[in-house]
C-alpha positions, 0 to 999 in steps of 0.5 A: 941620359946616357947608359953604360952598356956592359956586354957579358961574352959568356952569356948564352949558347952562342957569342952575342952579336955586338952590332945587334946590340948597338943597332937595337939601342940606336933604333930605340933611341937609347944613348949608350956607350957599349963596352964588351968584356973579354971574359967573366973576370973582365966583365966583373971589372967593367961593372966595378968601374961603372959603379960610379955612373948613373946608369948601367945596363948589362947584356946577358941572363940571370947569371949576368945580373947576379955577377953585376950585383955582386960586383957592385956590392964588392966595391963597398959603395953606399949607392949604385947606378940604376941597373938595366937588363937586356936579355941575351942567350938563354933569356932572363927570368928576372925580367919575366916577373915584370913582363919585360920581353925576352928578346933584345929588341923588345926589352931595349925600349925599357931603358927609355924614360925614368921608370924604376923599381927599387928592389930587394937583394938576397944575401946568402952566407955559408962556408963559401963566404957571402953571395948575393942574388936578385932572382931565385936561390934554392937548395936540394934536388933542384940545385943538384940539377943546376950543377948537372945542367951546367955540364950539358950542351948549351944548345939544349937551352932551357931544356937542360934544367928539366933533363938534369932534374930527371938525371939527379932525382933518382939518387938524390938524398932526401932527408930531414931539414930544419928551417929556422926563421925570425918568428918560427921554424919548420922541421921535417923531410924534404927534397928541396927548399926554394928561396925566392926573391922574384917569381920565375926560374929555370927558363920560365918555371913560375916557381914563386907566383906570390913572391915580391921584390919589394916586401923585405921578405924571402918567399920560402918553400919547403917541398916534401915530395917522394921521388916517385911523385916528383915527375908528376908534380913538375908541370904544376911547379912550372905553371905555379900551381903547386902552392895549394899542394899539402906537400908544399909549405910556404913561409915569408921571412926576412932571414933564415937558417937552413940545416939539412941531414945530408949536405945539399948543394946551394945555387943562386941564379943558376950558379952552384955556390956550395953546400948547406948549412946556409943562412940568408937575409934580405937587403931591403930596397937595395937596387934601383932596377930600370923597368 
């Protein structure tokens, strides 16, 4: 079965080597037609045109997967291609949840065979409109860091996020939040709210070690950590050891509404999309992911 392989030129710190992609596919024995987009808008059109194919693989990171899923949904189709992911640039945190290698040559072998995983997709709605995501979204100081990291040199790689977190933390407006879910609600002070579908973000941070892509629920975390204590907590956040901390409240719910005392930024899969308030819902069993 042949794949349409769509290459996102905007992914990563340097241009993607198209010949390397072709060599990796050929070496792995994967039959494919490789299409290269000129820019992000062309990538979106390429994915939309491939929506009627049986198999579509994208070359890029979490942002590329996000672009592809949103482009597929925007076609209005009832069914989508099996979606494969080949990591490029800064890598793909979504693949870490499945233990798929972060290098192109290692990951390409997962396009072989018939193993698929039918996963949920998250959908967020705010004044900006509607945005879907597959991996992790968040609001608060972490989302503010994503905005800043996007303006930093790409040569810093995943270190951009950690550096940006240190820059944004001192002046970030911590305040009261209200998280309303279908069966309960939570109100209190917080510095961040994590909205996880998968387990990793930020270049390998195991932010939601108990998240599942197939349970029909978001893994929601409310972090109430003082600014002075936040730097010491970062290593625990990175290793997924923070859930037992009393300053972290964890919930599971298929939908929610988040309101914040101050207007907090919201980001999905590394892309800043707007500010709170925000509502979210799980689109259960929405995409067939090739693993």
